[in-house]
N, C-alpha and C positions, 0 to 999 in steps of 0.2 A: 631569369635571376634566381639564384639559389635561395631556397626557403630556410633561413637560419633559425626559424622557430621550431623546426622539426628535424633536428640533426641527430637525435637519439645518441648523444655522446656517451652517456653513462650506462652501466650495466643494469640488470633487473633489480628490483627492490631486494635489499640484502646482499647485493653484489655491486656496490658502487665503484669498486676498482675495475670491474669488467674482466677479472682474471680467473673467475671460477671455471674450472675444467680446461684452462688454457695451458699448453705445454711450454715450460720455461726451463732454460738451461742456465745453471749457476756455475761458472768456472772459478775455481778457488773456493769451493763451497765447504771444504772439510773442517774449517775452524774460523774463529774470529768473526769478521764482517760477513764472510761467505756463509757460515753456519747460521748467523742471525738472519740473513737475507733469505736463505732457503726455508727456514722455519716460518718467517713472516709470510712468504709466498704460500706455504702450506695452510696457514691460518686463514688466508683469503680465498682458499679453494683451488689454487693452481696445481697442476701436475708438474712435478719438479725432478729434473735430472741434476744430480750433484756430481760435479767433476772436481777431482783433486789429484795432485801428484801422488798421494798416498791412498791406495784403494781402501785400506781399513778405515781411514778417517772419512772418506766419502761414503762408505757403507754405513758407518755409525750415524752420520747425519741423515742419510736417506731413510734409515729406520726411524729416526725421530720424526721426520716429515710424514712417513707412512702412518705413524701412530696418530696423526691428526686426521686420518681418514681419507687421504688423497693418494693418488698413484705417485710413486717415487722410484728413482732409478739411480744407481751409482756407477760411475765410470772413472777409471784412472788414466792419466796420461800427462805427458810433459808438453804443454802447449807452446813452449818456446821452440819446439821442433815443428816445422810446418806439416810434416806427415802425420805426426801424433795429434797435432791440433785438428787437422781434418778428420782423423779417425774419431776423436772425442765428439766432435759436432755430429758426425754421421751416425754414431752409435746412439747419441741422445735423440736425434731426429727419428731414428728407426724405433727406439724403445717407446717414445712418447707419441708416435704417430704424427709427427709434425713439429714445428717450432714456431711459437708465437713470439717469444722474447728471449733475448740473451742478456745476461748480466755477467760481466767479466771483472773480477776483483783482483786477479793475480798481480803481485808486485812485491819487490823487496829492495831495500836500500843498502848500498855499500857506503862506507865512510872513508874519506881520504881528502887531503888538501890537493889542489890542482897540480902543484909542483911535484908531488910525490906519486900521484895516480899513474898506474901503468895502463897500457892499452887493453890488457885483458879485463881489468875492472870496468873500464869505459864500455867495452863491447858487451860485457855481461849485463851491465845495468840497462843498456839500450834494449837488449833482447828481452830481459826480464820485465821491463816496465813500459816498453813501447812496441817493439816489433811483433810480439805475440798478439797484440790487439789487431794487427792487420791479418794475421793468420786466422784467428778465431772469428773475427768480425766478417771477413770476406767469406769464409766457409758458411757461416750462419746466413748471411745475406743471400748467397746463391740458393740455399734451400728455400728461404722465404720467397724469393722472386719466382723460383720454379713452381712453388705451391700456390702462388697468387695470394700470399699472406701479407697484409700491411703490418709488418713486424716492428718490433721495438728493441733497441739495443741501448744498454747503459753500461758505462765503464767507470772504474775508479781511477781518478788522477790524484792530485795533491796540491796543497797550497805551495809546496816546494816548486811546482811548475809555474807559479804565478809570481812569487818573490824570487830574489836570489837565494841560492841554496849553498851557503858556505860549508865546506868540508863534506858535502855530498852532491857535488855539482853534476856528476853523471846521472844520478837519480833525478835531480831537478830538471836537467835538460831533457831526459826521457819523458818525464811527466808533462813538461811543456809541449813536447812533441805529441803526446797522447791527446792533449786538449785540442791541438791543431788537427790531428788525424780524425778525431770524432767529428769535428766541424766539417772536414772534407767529406767524410762518409755521409753526414747529414745532407750536404748539398747534392752529392752524386746520387744518393739512393732515395731522395724524397720523391722522385718521379715514380718509384715503385711503391710508394706509401710507407716506406720504412723511416722511422724516426730514430735519431741517434743523439744521445746526450751523455754528459759525464758528471760525476760528483767529485769535488775536491775537498777531502777532509784535512783538518789539522791533526794533531796528535790524538790517537784513539787507543783506548786501553784494551787492546787485543791480548790474548794469552802470550803470543810471541813477543810483543813489545814489552809487556810487563816482565817477562822472564829475562829479557835483555837488561833491563834496569836492575832487577834483583841480583843478577850476576855481578853487577858493579857495586852492589851494596846499597842501592837506592830503593827505599820502600815508600817514602812519602812523595808520590809522583804528582799529586795535585799541588804540592808546594812548588814544584818546578814550574808548572804552567802559570801559577800565580806570580812567581818571581819574574817570569818572562812577559807578564803583562797581558795574558789572555783575559779579556773582560769577564768571562764567566768563571774564571779562576778554578777551572777543573778540566780534566780530560773528557773527551767524548767517549761514548760507549758504542760497541758494535751495533746495537739496536738503533742508535741515532743516525747511523749511516744506512742501515738496511731500509729504514723508512723512506728516505729520499730516493733510493734506488728503485724500490717497488713502486713508488709514486711515478717515477719517470717511465716505467714500462706499463703503466695502467692507463685506463681511459680518462682518468682525471687530468692527465697532462697531454691531451690529444692535439693541442696546437703548439706544443713545445718541441723544438728540435734544434740541434746545433748549439746547445747551451752547456755551460760549465757551472753547475750549482755548487757554490762554496758553502761548506758546512764546517765551521771553524770556531764556534763559540765566541764570535765577534772579532777575531784576530784581524781580519782584513779591514774592518771598520774602525779599528783603533787609531787614534792620532799617533803618528810615528815618532814624535820627539818627546816622549815622556809625559804626555798629557798637556792640555792647554793651560796657560797661565790664567789666574783669576782675572776676570774682566774689570777694568777700571774705566771711568768715563773719559779720562785723558787719552785712552787708546782708540776711542771711537772716531 
């Protein structure tokens, strides 16, 4: 019988995350949630490879991580291309001397109603939000298995993959697929000790999202989410998604796999019909 009193799940004192000196690849790490995640990993002592489509952005974040006193490495590539995705993972593995964890944040939404959407938009959204998770995840898992590493993978999905996604159905369908893919990976790779989970944010105030609203003349973005009925009445921040992602690749989540952690300011918990009516005894 397994001795559950001596499992040594957590890291040494001062390293409760168990990530100190562990090699972690952050894909999409050049800005927003990815940058926040790379910096948080650096703060808990991980060695971090920052991958981004733009090498200058990846290098800038890698320098910020290195300033925290840990090893960091920048690599550029388009992970929606299977060959480039493999190269990015291979270079990170070589530079860091292994791969303990993968965090993949890459994703972008297109907007169109279903009747107007063309096939190119549909296929682009699937590749940008779903298919690359197969390319990157499989490449990372193969390294972890070959190295005998009980690895951890965390990806970013969206509440658009849980609810209906009007006017961005391709994105919503792709994110729903990513949730399912993460669960399949978790099931297939658990035998190798690899855990796979996802995080589903609601609207997050990343530089790219903010710029999109500003271009349309909208500056009070918290007013938008308050009007939409988000219980916390504000946007989330990149740091508030980085925390759950780092948690899911840490020792603190050692018995969690195949889960989609919703981080949405209470949106999913909200009563869907404008809030409950005041209770009266006659209704009991």
